[in-house]
C-alpha positions as CSV (number, residue, x, y, z in Angstrom):
1,X,0.0,0.0,0.0
2,X,1.2,3.5,-0.8
3,X,0.4,6.4,1.5
4,X,1.3,10.1,1.6
5,X,0.9,12.7,4.3
6,X,2.5,14.6,7.1
7,X,4.6,13.1,9.9
8,X,3.7,14.3,13.3
9,X,4.7,13.6,16.9
10,X,1.8,13.0,19.4
11,X,2.5,13.4,23.1
12,X,0.4,10.3,24.0
13,X,1.6,7.8,26.7
14,X,5.4,7.7,26.0
15,X,5.0,9.6,22.7
16,X,4.2,8.3,19.3
17,X,5.0,9.2,15.7
18,X,2.0,9.2,13.3
19,X,1.3,9.8,9.6
20,X,-1.6,12.2,9.1
21,X,-2.6,10.7,5.7
22,X,-3.9,12.7,2.8
23,X,-6.8,10.2,2.9
24,X,-7.9,11.7,6.2
25,X,-6.8,8.8,8.4
26,X,-4.1,9.0,11.1
27,X,-1.7,6.0,11.1
28,X,0.7,5.1,13.8
29,X,4.1,4.7,12.2
30,X,6.2,1.5,12.6
31,X,9.4,0.6,10.8
32,X,11.3,2.9,8.6
33,X,14.4,4.5,10.3
34,X,15.0,7.4,12.6
35,X,15.2,9.9,9.7
36,X,11.5,9.5,9.1
37,X,10.8,11.1,12.5
38,X,10.8,14.7,11.4
39,X,7.7,16.6,12.8
40,X,5.9,18.4,10.0
41,X,7.7,16.6,7.1
42,X,5.7,15.4,4.2
43,X,6.4,11.9,2.9
44,X,5.3,9.2,0.5
45,X,5.6,5.7,2.0
46,X,5.0,2.1,1.0
47,X,4.2,-0.6,3.5
48,X,1.2,-2.4,5.0
49,X,-1.5,-1.4,7.3
50,X,-2.3,-3.6,10.3
51,X,-5.8,-2.6,11.5
52,X,-6.0,-5.4,14.1
53,X,-2.8,-4.5,16.1
54,X,-3.5,-2.9,19.5
55,X,-1.3,-0.2,20.8
56,X,-1.3,1.9,24.0
57,X,-1.5,5.1,22.1
58,X,-4.7,4.2,20.2
59,X,-4.2,6.9,17.5
60,X,-5.2,4.8,14.5
61,X,-4.2,1.7,12.6
62,X,-0.5,0.8,12.5
63,X,1.4,1.4,9.2
64,X,4.5,-0.7,8.9
65,X,6.8,1.3,6.6
66,X,9.0,-0.6,4.2
67,X,10.2,2.4,2.2
68,X,9.6,6.1,2.1
69,X,10.8,9.4,0.5
70,X,10.4,13.0,1.6
71,X,8.3,15.2,-0.8
């Protein structure tokens, strides 16, 4: 799956990085590398969505990033 949107840090629990998708959905980011964690940066990313995974942050489905690029 390919998604695009804005990376954002949410101060929930111990803190969580999310992708505010252009599709209107907020995804919790998993995978990628530390360079993806730039608050406000726009990205295009490929990966898979795990809608059944539970997290303590509960900000949305988990998006497992396999590759990305800044736009």
